[in-house]
N, C-alpha and C positions, 0 to 999 in steps of 0.2 A: 965806821958808819955803814959799811956794806955788809956787815955781819947779819945776823938773823933779823934784827929790827929793820936795818937799812934795806934789806932784800925783800921785805914783805910787800912793798909796793910793786916790785917786779912780778912776784908770784901772783898777786892779786890782779895786776894788769893783764898778764899773759893768760891767766885762768879765765878771766872775763872775756877776752877776745875768743878763746877756744870755745867757751860756752856759746857765744853768739854764732860763731861760724858752724859749730856742730848742730845746733838747733836748726840753722838754715839748711844744712845739708840733709838732716833728717826730714825737714819739711818738704824739700824738693823731692826726696825719695818717696815720701808718702803721697805727694800729688802726682808724681810721675808714673809710678808703678813700674815693674819690669819692662813692659812693652811700650810705655808712654813717655819715656824720658826725652824722646826726640821732639816732642811738641815744644820744648823750651829752647830748641836749637834753631839756628839759621840754616844749618846744613842738614839735609836729610840723612838719617842713619839707619842701618839695618837693625833687626830685632836683637842680634848678638851684641852689637855696640850699645844699644839701649839698655840691655840687661847688664852689661859691664858697668855702664854709668850708674844704673840703679844700685848695683851691688857695692860699688865704690862709694857712692854717696851715703849709703846706709852704713857701711863699715867705718868709713872715716868720721861720720857723725857720731856713731856709738863709741868708737875708740877715743875720739876727741873729748867726748864728755867724761869718759873714765880717766883720761889723762888729766883733764882740768881738775877733777876732784882729788886725784892723787897728788897733784901739784899743790892745791890748796891745803891739803893735809900735810904738806911738806915731807912727803915720802919720796925716797930716792927713786923707786920704781915709777912714780908719777912724773918725776923729772925726765927719766929715760924714755917713758912711754910718750911724753910730750915731744921729745926729740925724734923718736921713731915715727910718730904720726906726722910730724912736720915734714920729715924726709919723704914719706909716702905721699903726703899731700902735694908736695912740690913735684914729685915724679908724675903723679896723676894729672895735675893741672898743666904741666908742660905738655903731656900727651894731649890733654883736653884742648890746648891751643890749636891743634890740628883740625879740631871740629868747630870750635867756638872761641872767638877772641876774648869774650868776657871771662874765660877761664882764668885770665890774668888776675882777676879779683881774688881768686882762691889762693894766690901765692902770697898775699899780704900778711896774713896771720902767721903762717909757718916761718916765713923769712924773718918777721919781727921777733918771733919766739926764739929762734936760733940766735939771732943777733943779740937779744937782751939777756937771755938766761944762760946760754952755754958758756960764754966767757967768765961768768960769775959762779959757775957750778960749785966750786970748792967752798966759796963763802956762803952760798945759799943753803947748803945742806950739810954743814959741819956737824950738826947733831941729828940729822935725819936717819931713819933706819932704811 
C-alpha cells in the first residue's frame, strides 16, 4: 500500500505544505525588502542582518516552490531538493530563533517533510527518474 499509489498522499501533503510556506516566505521578502525585514521583528537588527533575512526568505521561498513542483512530478531531484531545502530551512530558522522566537513556526514544514517522506524514499520513488 505504500507504493506509488499509497505514497501519493504523502507527496501531495508535503508539496502543499511547501507551497504554503514558500509563498509566505516570498510574501515576507516582497513586503520587507532588503532593508526593511527588521520591521517584522521584535529585536532591532542591522542592515546586514536584514539583508541576510531578505536573501534567505527569497531563496528558501523560491527553492521551496521548485522542490514542491519536483516532488509533485515525482522526480528524484524534487525529493532531494525538498530534503536539502528542509535542512537549509531548519538551520536558518534555528539561527532565526536568536532574533525572533516566532522563527519556530518555520521549523514545522521541514521537520514534517523529513519525518514523512525521508523514511519512505525507496517506496515513493521506485519508478522516478
